C-alpha positions, 0 to 999 in steps of 0.5 A: 950750691949755697954756702952759710957759716954756722955752729951746730946746735940741738935745732940743727936738722943735719944732727942725728942719734946713733941706734939706727939700724944697719951701718948708717947711724952705728957707723955715723956714731963710731965715727964722731963719738970722739967730737960729739961733745963738742958738737952738742954740749951737754948743758945749758937753756936747752937741755934745762927747757927738755928737763923742764918738759919732761917733768911736766909729762911724769916727774922723776923718779920716773923711769926712762928709756932713752933711744940713741942715748949717745953720749948721755948728752940728756940722759945724765942731766935726766939721772942727776934730776933723778930719773931712772934712766936705761939708754940705748945705743947702736955705736959701743964707742959712744957708750964707752963715752958716756960712762966716762961721761957719768962719773956717779954711774947712774945711766945704765946701758946697753948697745941695740938696735931700737927699730926692732928693740925688746925690752922686759921692763916698762917705762913712765917715759920713753925719748927719742931726741935729736933727730934719732927717729928719722936716721931710721931708713925706712917707713917700714923700720919707723913703724917698727920702732913705733911698735917697739915703743907702744911695748916699752910704755907703762900702760900711762907711759908717754913716749916723746920725740924730738925732730927736726921740721922736715919743711927745714929740708924739703924746701932745699932745691940744691946742695948747700954747704954749711960751716961751723967751728968744732974747736980752734984747730977744727973745722966741721964741713957740712953738705947736704942733700935732699932727695924730695920724692924720697924724702932722704937727706943725705949729710956729709959730715968732714972734720978738718983737724990736726989727724987730717980729713974726716968724712962721715956720711949721715942719712935721714929719712923725715916723716911728715906730721900727718905721716907720723901720726898714722904711723903712731895710730899703726903701732897703737899710739896717738899723737897727743900734742906738737910743739915747735921747741921744748918750751911749748911754742907753737909750730910755725913753717919756720920752725926749725923742729918739733917736739911729739908726744904720744901715748898709747891708744885707748882700746 
């Protein structure tokens, strides 16, 4: 077992959204809603870069659907920029925290499972950030999600995915423990185990603080870039760009994450 000390960041491979079906992500969101903003701050250079990236694709006041919206870390800054933002999440606790954070009430939300999402409106942008797509635990559910995104996109709309680089976890051959600080009196201990044959990552988040000890499991299923391309095509989409970050830096084997841009296929 290896141990390292870190502070979670939005590039961290163990982080995730909270809109996957089943107990995995909804339970994740319900258990971490009270500390999520400490894990992933809603301001800073990473947020500014993300907003700038989306503005280059479709500037405000474009309509934007965020899947796995969480506590509004991205949705609220985007709404302040002028986007018309609607967020979907499986966790009511996350959405309650979002509305507490959203003092202007600009972000609309719904509780839902986005692997089989049915929406009446069409959006200029669909955003799935912070590894949320990988929290869908099977390939079938990931393809179903991509089909839902296809149907939710306006004719000239684009979808954007932020995922961890599968290589970050796939190369782990033994359990890994990571320790970070949530607050002066609280620690986050993550234990990571990888099943390479299933492309599956199990992270057990252990929170130690004044309220005692709390454990939250999180399971993700990573897809390799070539697999993601094929799944997108099966859903009527095509990948038009892939970068290592919101600054459009090129992907390397050492990149911590991938940012995909996906559009409808031309018929």
